[in-house]
PDB file with SEQRES, HELIX, SHEET and CRYST1 records, atoms N, CA, C and O in Angstrom:
SEQRES   1 A   58  MET GLY SER GLY GLY VAL ARG PRO HIS SER LEU ALA PHE          
SEQRES   2 A   58  GLY ALA TYR GLN ILE ASP ASN LYS THR ASN VAL ASN ASN          
SEQRES   3 A   58  GLY ARG ALA LEU GLU SER PHE PHE TRP GLY ILE VAL TYR          
SEQRES   4 A   58  ILE GLN ASP HIS ALA GLY TRP LYS VAL GLY PHE GLY PHE          
SEQRES   5 A   58  PRO ALA MET LEU MET CYS                                      
HELIX    1 AA1 GLY A    2  ILE A   18  1                                  17    
HELIX    2 AA2 ASN A   26  ALA A   44  1                                  19    
HELIX    3 AA3 TRP A   46  MET A   57  1                                  12    
CRYST1    1.000    1.000    1.000  90.00  90.00  90.00 P 1           1          
ATOM      1  N   MET A   1      15.096  -9.608 -10.604  1.00  0.00           N  
ATOM      2  CA  MET A   1      15.764  -8.528  -9.934  1.00  0.00           C  
ATOM      3  C   MET A   1      14.869  -7.316  -9.815  1.00  0.00           C  
ATOM      4  O   MET A   1      14.842  -6.659  -8.774  1.00  0.00           O  
ATOM      5  N   GLY A   2      14.142  -7.018 -10.862  1.00  0.00           N  
ATOM      6  CA  GLY A   2      13.255  -5.859 -10.848  1.00  0.00           C  
ATOM      7  C   GLY A   2      12.087  -6.004  -9.892  1.00  0.00           C  
ATOM      8  O   GLY A   2      11.771  -5.079  -9.144  1.00  0.00           O  
ATOM      9  N   SER A   3      11.439  -7.175  -9.915  1.00  0.00           N  
ATOM     10  CA  SER A   3      10.315  -7.365  -8.991  1.00  0.00           C  
ATOM     11  C   SER A   3      10.783  -7.523  -7.557  1.00  0.00           C  
ATOM     12  O   SER A   3      10.036  -7.168  -6.645  1.00  0.00           O  
ATOM     13  N   GLY A   4      11.988  -8.040  -7.307  1.00  0.00           N  
ATOM     14  CA  GLY A   4      12.515  -8.117  -5.999  1.00  0.00           C  
ATOM     15  C   GLY A   4      12.796  -6.762  -5.385  1.00  0.00           C  
ATOM     16  O   GLY A   4      12.775  -6.625  -4.161  1.00  0.00           O  
ATOM     17  N   GLY A   5      13.058  -5.761  -6.205  1.00  0.00           N  
ATOM     18  CA  GLY A   5      13.302  -4.441  -5.706  1.00  0.00           C  
ATOM     19  C   GLY A   5      12.025  -3.628  -5.528  1.00  0.00           C  
ATOM     20  O   GLY A   5      11.996  -2.704  -4.715  1.00  0.00           O  
ATOM     21  N   VAL A   6      10.982  -3.950  -6.262  1.00  0.00           N  
ATOM     22  CA  VAL A   6       9.726  -3.179  -6.235  1.00  0.00           C  
ATOM     23  C   VAL A   6       8.777  -3.706  -5.164  1.00  0.00           C  
ATOM     24  O   VAL A   6       8.242  -2.929  -4.373  1.00  0.00           O  
ATOM     25  N   ARG A   7       8.570  -4.996  -5.135  1.00  0.00           N  
ATOM     26  CA  ARG A   7       7.505  -5.586  -4.262  1.00  0.00           C  
ATOM     27  C   ARG A   7       7.698  -5.300  -2.775  1.00  0.00           C  
ATOM     28  O   ARG A   7       6.723  -4.942  -2.116  1.00  0.00           O  
ATOM     29  N   PRO A   8       8.883  -5.434  -2.216  1.00  0.00           N  
ATOM     30  CA  PRO A   8       9.010  -5.132  -0.779  1.00  0.00           C  
ATOM     31  C   PRO A   8       8.792  -3.657  -0.433  1.00  0.00           C  
ATOM     32  O   PRO A   8       8.416  -3.324   0.691  1.00  0.00           O  
ATOM     33  N   HIS A   9       9.030  -2.786  -1.401  1.00  0.00           N  
ATOM     34  CA  HIS A   9       8.905  -1.351  -1.127  1.00  0.00           C  
ATOM     35  C   HIS A   9       7.564  -0.767  -1.505  1.00  0.00           C  
ATOM     36  O   HIS A   9       7.248   0.349  -1.092  1.00  0.00           O  
ATOM     37  N   SER A  10       6.767  -1.483  -2.274  1.00  0.00           N  
ATOM     38  CA  SER A  10       5.533  -0.906  -2.783  1.00  0.00           C  
ATOM     39  C   SER A  10       4.540  -0.578  -1.671  1.00  0.00           C  
ATOM     40  O   SER A  10       3.849   0.438  -1.749  1.00  0.00           O  
ATOM     41  N   LEU A  11       4.455  -1.414  -0.640  1.00  0.00           N  
ATOM     42  CA  LEU A  11       3.547  -1.087   0.475  1.00  0.00           C  
ATOM     43  C   LEU A  11       4.016   0.139   1.255  1.00  0.00           C  
ATOM     44  O   LEU A  11       3.207   0.979   1.649  1.00  0.00           O  
ATOM     45  N   ALA A  12       5.312   0.234   1.473  1.00  0.00           N  
ATOM     46  CA  ALA A  12       5.848   1.351   2.183  1.00  0.00           C  
ATOM     47  C   ALA A  12       5.660   2.659   1.403  1.00  0.00           C  
ATOM     48  O   ALA A  12       5.313   3.681   1.996  1.00  0.00           O  
ATOM     49  N   PHE A  13       5.886   2.640   0.071  1.00  0.00           N  
ATOM     50  CA  PHE A  13       5.696   3.810  -0.730  1.00  0.00           C  
ATOM     51  C   PHE A  13       4.232   4.199  -0.838  1.00  0.00           C  
ATOM     52  O   PHE A  13       3.906   5.385  -0.881  1.00  0.00           O  
ATOM     53  N   GLY A  14       3.360   3.224  -0.882  1.00  0.00           N  
ATOM     54  CA  GLY A  14       1.913   3.496  -0.892  1.00  0.00           C  
ATOM     55  C   GLY A  14       1.505   4.173   0.393  1.00  0.00           C  
ATOM     56  O   GLY A  14       0.748   5.144   0.368  1.00  0.00           O  
ATOM     57  N   ALA A  15       2.003   3.667   1.542  1.00  0.00           N  
ATOM     58  CA  ALA A  15       1.656   4.272   2.833  1.00  0.00           C  
ATOM     59  C   ALA A  15       2.228   5.683   2.968  1.00  0.00           C  
ATOM     60  O   ALA A  15       1.629   6.558   3.593  1.00  0.00           O  
ATOM     61  N   TYR A  16       3.403   5.880   2.366  1.00  0.00           N  
ATOM     62  CA  TYR A  16       4.036   7.213   2.397  1.00  0.00           C  
ATOM     63  C   TYR A  16       3.165   8.231   1.684  1.00  0.00           C  
ATOM     64  O   TYR A  16       3.094   9.384   2.109  1.00  0.00           O  
ATOM     65  N   GLN A  17       2.491   7.823   0.594  1.00  0.00           N  
ATOM     66  CA  GLN A  17       1.646   8.741  -0.138  1.00  0.00           C  
ATOM     67  C   GLN A  17       0.428   9.180   0.665  1.00  0.00           C  
ATOM     68  O   GLN A  17      -0.110  10.268   0.459  1.00  0.00           O  
ATOM     69  N   ILE A  18      -0.004   8.303   1.598  1.00  0.00           N  
ATOM     70  CA  ILE A  18      -1.188   8.609   2.402  1.00  0.00           C  
ATOM     71  C   ILE A  18      -0.818   9.330   3.704  1.00  0.00           C  
ATOM     72  O   ILE A  18      -1.622  10.082   4.254  1.00  0.00           O  
ATOM     73  N   ASP A  19       0.401   9.092   4.187  1.00  0.00           N  
ATOM     74  CA  ASP A  19       0.817   9.641   5.466  1.00  0.00           C  
ATOM     75  C   ASP A  19       0.829  11.180   5.418  1.00  0.00           C  
ATOM     76  O   ASP A  19       1.480  11.795   4.574  1.00  0.00           O  
ATOM     77  N   ASN A  20       0.091  11.760   6.346  1.00  0.00           N  
ATOM     78  CA  ASN A  20      -0.022  13.222   6.462  1.00  0.00           C  
ATOM     79  C   ASN A  20      -0.041  13.592   7.926  1.00  0.00           C  
ATOM     80  O   ASN A  20      -1.057  13.388   8.590  1.00  0.00           O  
ATOM     81  N   LYS A  21       1.034  14.123   8.451  1.00  0.00           N  
ATOM     82  CA  LYS A  21       1.169  14.410   9.862  1.00  0.00           C  
ATOM     83  C   LYS A  21       0.188  15.484  10.330  1.00  0.00           C  
ATOM     84  O   LYS A  21      -0.165  15.512  11.509  1.00  0.00           O  
ATOM     85  N   THR A  22      -0.249  16.347   9.458  1.00  0.00           N  
ATOM     86  CA  THR A  22      -1.188  17.402   9.875  1.00  0.00           C  
ATOM     87  C   THR A  22      -2.644  16.943   9.967  1.00  0.00           C  
ATOM     88  O   THR A  22      -3.494  17.646  10.513  1.00  0.00           O  
ATOM     89  N   ASN A  23      -2.917  15.755   9.425  1.00  0.00           N  
ATOM     90  CA  ASN A  23      -4.284  15.200   9.475  1.00  0.00           C  
ATOM     91  C   ASN A  23      -4.480  14.551  10.830  1.00  0.00           C  
ATOM     92  O   ASN A  23      -3.668  13.729  11.256  1.00  0.00           O  
ATOM     93  N   VAL A  24      -5.578  14.927  11.519  1.00  0.00           N  
ATOM     94  CA  VAL A  24      -5.874  14.321  12.825  1.00  0.00           C  
ATOM     95  C   VAL A  24      -6.261  12.858  12.680  1.00  0.00           C  
ATOM     96  O   VAL A  24      -6.132  12.103  13.643  1.00  0.00           O  
ATOM     97  N   ASN A  25      -6.715  12.443  11.552  1.00  0.00           N  
ATOM     98  CA  ASN A  25      -7.119  11.032  11.315  1.00  0.00           C  
ATOM     99  C   ASN A  25      -6.029  10.279  10.586  1.00  0.00           C  
ATOM    100  O   ASN A  25      -6.334   9.311   9.891  1.00  0.00           O  
ATOM    101  N   ASN A  26      -4.775  10.672  10.709  1.00  0.00           N  
ATOM    102  CA  ASN A  26      -3.671  10.048  10.014  1.00  0.00           C  
ATOM    103  C   ASN A  26      -3.554   8.557  10.309  1.00  0.00           C  
ATOM    104  O   ASN A  26      -3.345   7.749   9.405  1.00  0.00           O  
ATOM    105  N   GLY A  27      -3.693   8.203  11.593  1.00  0.00           N  
ATOM    106  CA  GLY A  27      -3.607   6.789  11.989  1.00  0.00           C  
ATOM    107  C   GLY A  27      -4.677   5.964  11.345  1.00  0.00           C  
ATOM    108  O   GLY A  27      -4.408   4.848  10.900  1.00  0.00           O  
ATOM    109  N   ARG A  28      -5.886   6.476  11.278  1.00  0.00           N  
ATOM    110  CA  ARG A  28      -7.004   5.764  10.639  1.00  0.00           C  
ATOM    111  C   ARG A  28      -6.781   5.573   9.157  1.00  0.00           C  
ATOM    112  O   ARG A  28      -7.092   4.529   8.584  1.00  0.00           O  
ATOM    113  N   ALA A  29      -6.219   6.637   8.539  1.00  0.00           N  
ATOM    114  CA  ALA A  29      -5.974   6.529   7.115  1.00  0.00           C  
ATOM    115  C   ALA A  29      -4.945   5.457   6.778  1.00  0.00           C  
ATOM    116  O   ALA A  29      -5.116   4.707   5.817  1.00  0.00           O  
ATOM    117  N   LEU A  30      -3.884   5.384   7.562  1.00  0.00           N  
ATOM    118  CA  LEU A  30      -2.855   4.358   7.335  1.00  0.00           C  
ATOM    119  C   LEU A  30      -3.396   2.986   7.627  1.00  0.00           C  
ATOM    120  O   LEU A  30      -3.100   2.034   6.906  1.00  0.00           O  
ATOM    121  N   GLU A  31      -4.217   2.862   8.717  1.00  0.00           N  
ATOM    122  CA  GLU A  31      -4.797   1.576   9.038  1.00  0.00           C  
ATOM    123  C   GLU A  31      -5.742   1.110   7.950  1.00  0.00           C  
ATOM    124  O   GLU A  31      -5.768  -0.070   7.602  1.00  0.00           O  
ATOM    125  N   SER A  32      -6.515   2.035   7.415  1.00  0.00           N  
ATOM    126  CA  SER A  32      -7.439   1.694   6.320  1.00  0.00           C  
ATOM    127  C   SER A  32      -6.646   1.274   5.087  1.00  0.00           C  
ATOM    128  O   SER A  32      -7.048   0.334   4.400  1.00  0.00           O  
ATOM    129  N   PHE A  33      -5.553   1.926   4.789  1.00  0.00           N  
ATOM    130  CA  PHE A  33      -4.736   1.571   3.645  1.00  0.00           C  
ATOM    131  C   PHE A  33      -4.246   0.138   3.753  1.00  0.00           C  
ATOM    132  O   PHE A  33      -4.397  -0.655   2.824  1.00  0.00           O  
ATOM    133  N   PHE A  34      -3.648  -0.189   4.916  1.00  0.00           N  
ATOM    134  CA  PHE A  34      -3.116  -1.535   5.084  1.00  0.00           C  
ATOM    135  C   PHE A  34      -4.221  -2.591   5.135  1.00  0.00           C  
ATOM    136  O   PHE A  34      -4.059  -3.693   4.612  1.00  0.00           O  
ATOM    137  N   TRP A  35      -5.330  -2.249   5.760  1.00  0.00           N  
ATOM    138  CA  TRP A  35      -6.482  -3.196   5.765  1.00  0.00           C  
ATOM    139  C   TRP A  35      -6.951  -3.439   4.352  1.00  0.00           C  
ATOM    140  O   TRP A  35      -7.255  -4.570   3.971  1.00  0.00           O  
ATOM    141  N   GLY A  36      -7.011  -2.348   3.556  1.00  0.00           N  
ATOM    142  CA  GLY A  36      -7.471  -2.491   2.166  1.00  0.00           C  
ATOM    143  C   GLY A  36      -6.538  -3.349   1.311  1.00  0.00           C  
ATOM    144  O   GLY A  36      -6.986  -4.129   0.471  1.00  0.00           O  
ATOM    145  N   ILE A  37      -5.228  -3.189   1.544  1.00  0.00           N  
ATOM    146  CA  ILE A  37      -4.246  -3.997   0.797  1.00  0.00           C  
ATOM    147  C   ILE A  37      -4.418  -5.482   1.144  1.00  0.00           C  
ATOM    148  O   ILE A  37      -4.426  -6.336   0.258  1.00  0.00           O  
ATOM    149  N   VAL A  38      -4.556  -5.778   2.441  1.00  0.00           N  
ATOM    150  CA  VAL A  38      -4.726  -7.182   2.866  1.00  0.00           C  
ATOM    151  C   VAL A  38      -6.030  -7.723   2.278  1.00  0.00           C  
ATOM    152  O   VAL A  38      -6.060  -8.859   1.804  1.00  0.00           O  
ATOM    153  N   TYR A  39      -7.089  -6.948   2.297  1.00  0.00           N  
ATOM    154  CA  TYR A  39      -8.366  -7.381   1.704  1.00  0.00           C  
ATOM    155  C   TYR A  39      -8.213  -7.694   0.236  1.00  0.00           C  
ATOM    156  O   TYR A  39      -8.708  -8.715  -0.240  1.00  0.00           O  
ATOM    157  N   ILE A  40      -7.532  -6.825  -0.486  1.00  0.00           N  
ATOM    158  CA  ILE A  40      -7.324  -7.049  -1.927  1.00  0.00           C  
ATOM    159  C   ILE A  40      -6.467  -8.314  -2.141  1.00  0.00           C  
ATOM    160  O   ILE A  40      -6.767  -9.116  -3.026  1.00  0.00           O  
ATOM    161  N   GLN A  41      -5.419  -8.493  -1.349  1.00  0.00           N  
ATOM    162  CA  GLN A  41      -4.560  -9.663  -1.487  1.00  0.00           C  
ATOM    163  C   GLN A  41      -5.357 -10.946  -1.199  1.00  0.00           C  
ATOM    164  O   GLN A  41      -5.165 -11.962  -1.868  1.00  0.00           O  
ATOM    165  N   ASP A  42      -6.247 -10.895  -0.207  1.00  0.00           N  
ATOM    166  CA  ASP A  42      -7.010 -12.108   0.129  1.00  0.00           C  
ATOM    167  C   ASP A  42      -8.053 -12.447  -0.953  1.00  0.00           C  
ATOM    168  O   ASP A  42      -8.305 -13.622  -1.218  1.00  0.00           O  
ATOM    169  N   HIS A  43      -8.647 -11.440  -1.564  1.00  0.00           N  
ATOM    170  CA  HIS A  43      -9.746 -11.661  -2.491  1.00  0.00           C  
ATOM    171  C   HIS A  43      -9.361 -11.659  -3.957  1.00  0.00           C  
ATOM    172  O   HIS A  43     -10.049 -12.272  -4.774  1.00  0.00           O  
ATOM    173  N   ALA A  44      -8.290 -10.992  -4.303  1.00  0.00           N  
ATOM    174  CA  ALA A  44      -7.913 -10.885  -5.726  1.00  0.00           C  
ATOM    175  C   ALA A  44      -6.530 -11.487  -5.989  1.00  0.00           C  
ATOM    176  O   ALA A  44      -6.121 -11.588  -7.145  1.00  0.00           O  
ATOM    177  N   GLY A  45      -5.813 -11.881  -4.959  1.00  0.00           N  
ATOM    178  CA  GLY A  45      -4.489 -12.441  -5.173  1.00  0.00           C  
ATOM    179  C   GLY A  45      -3.395 -11.488  -4.771  1.00  0.00           C  
ATOM    180  O   GLY A  45      -3.588 -10.272  -4.759  1.00  0.00           O  
ATOM    181  N   TRP A  46      -2.250 -12.036  -4.443  1.00  0.00           N  
ATOM    182  CA  TRP A  46      -1.167 -11.201  -3.970  1.00  0.00           C  
ATOM    183  C   TRP A  46      -0.550 -10.333  -5.057  1.00  0.00           C  
ATOM    184  O   TRP A  46      -0.031  -9.252  -4.776  1.00  0.00           O  
ATOM    185  N   LYS A  47      -0.607 -10.813  -6.317  1.00  0.00           N  
ATOM    186  CA  LYS A  47      -0.074 -10.007  -7.407  1.00  0.00           C  
ATOM    187  C   LYS A  47      -0.855  -8.682  -7.568  1.00  0.00           C  
ATOM    188  O   LYS A  47      -0.258  -7.624  -7.767  1.00  0.00           O  
ATOM    189  N   VAL A  48      -2.160  -8.755  -7.483  1.00  0.00           N  
ATOM    190  CA  VAL A  48      -2.993  -7.547  -7.542  1.00  0.00           C  
ATOM    191  C   VAL A  48      -2.756  -6.689  -6.302  1.00  0.00           C  
ATOM    192  O   VAL A  48      -2.701  -5.462  -6.376  1.00  0.00           O  
ATOM    193  N   GLY A  49      -2.615  -7.378  -5.140  1.00  0.00           N  
ATOM    194  CA  GLY A  49      -2.403  -6.678  -3.869  1.00  0.00           C  
ATOM    195  C   GLY A  49      -1.105  -5.887  -3.897  1.00  0.00           C  
ATOM    196  O   GLY A  49      -1.054  -4.786  -3.349  1.00  0.00           O  
ATOM    197  N   PHE A  50      -0.072  -6.402  -4.506  1.00  0.00           N  
ATOM    198  CA  PHE A  50       1.178  -5.653  -4.622  1.00  0.00           C  
ATOM    199  C   PHE A  50       1.133  -4.649  -5.791  1.00  0.00           C  
ATOM    200  O   PHE A  50       1.801  -3.616  -5.752  1.00  0.00           O  
ATOM    201  N   GLY A  51       0.352  -4.957  -6.809  1.00  0.00           N  
ATOM    202  CA  GLY A  51       0.239  -4.082  -7.937  1.00  0.00           C  
ATOM    203  C   GLY A  51      -0.505  -2.788  -7.638  1.00  0.00           C  
ATOM    204  O   GLY A  51      -0.218  -1.745  -8.224  1.00  0.00           O  
ATOM    205  N   PHE A  52      -1.450  -2.866  -6.731  1.00  0.00           N  
ATOM    206  CA  PHE A  52      -2.210  -1.642  -6.371  1.00  0.00           C  
ATOM    207  C   PHE A  52      -1.325  -0.577  -5.722  1.00  0.00           C  
ATOM    208  O   PHE A  52      -1.382   0.577  -6.148  1.00  0.00           O  
ATOM    209  N   PRO A  53      -0.504  -0.906  -4.706  1.00  0.00           N  
ATOM    210  CA  PRO A  53       0.376   0.140  -4.159  1.00  0.00           C  
ATOM    211  C   PRO A  53       1.463   0.558  -5.172  1.00  0.00           C  
ATOM    212  O   PRO A  53       1.916   1.703  -5.170  1.00  0.00           O  
ATOM    213  N   ALA A  54       1.867  -0.383  -6.029  1.00  0.00           N  
ATOM    214  CA  ALA A  54       2.840   0.006  -7.054  1.00  0.00           C  
ATOM    215  C   ALA A  54       2.231   1.014  -8.000  1.00  0.00           C  
ATOM    216  O   ALA A  54       2.904   1.943  -8.447  1.00  0.00           O  
ATOM    217  N   MET A  55       0.951   0.835  -8.308  1.00  0.00           N  
ATOM    218  CA  MET A  55       0.258   1.811  -9.151  1.00  0.00           C  
ATOM    219  C   MET A  55       0.153   3.179  -8.431  1.00  0.00           C  
ATOM    220  O   MET A  55       0.315   4.217  -9.071  1.00  0.00           O  
ATOM    221  N   LEU A  56      -0.110   3.187  -7.140  1.00  0.00           N  
ATOM    222  CA  LEU A  56      -0.149   4.404  -6.366  1.00  0.00           C  
ATOM    223  C   LEU A  56       1.200   5.108  -6.378  1.00  0.00           C  
ATOM    224  O   LEU A  56       1.281   6.337  -6.385  1.00  0.00           O  
ATOM    225  N   MET A  57       2.269   4.292  -6.381  1.00  0.00           N  
ATOM    226  CA  MET A  57       3.616   4.810  -6.404  1.00  0.00           C  
ATOM    227  C   MET A  57       3.868   5.616  -7.680  1.00  0.00           C  
ATOM    228  O   MET A  57       4.501   6.671  -7.656  1.00  0.00           O  
ATOM    229  N   CYS A  58       3.356   5.091  -8.788  1.00  0.00           N  
ATOM    230  CA  CYS A  58       3.538   5.733 -10.092  1.00  0.00           C  
ATOM    231  C   CYS A  58       2.736   6.970 -10.171  1.00  0.00           C  
ATOM    232  O   CYS A  58       2.756   7.655 -11.194  1.00  0.00           O  
TER     233      CYS A  58                                                      
END                                                                             
């Protein structure tokens, strides 16, 4: 129950931390964040890929 509530939201919360409407490069920052998460999931496993944005959330 706990992981089911955290995992789907961790990517969105991580992106929310990076989202800055006043930054002219906001789109690039969000794209880099999601690209980085996918890269981590592909090379280190999905548990680490979900753990990284969860750590950013904390």
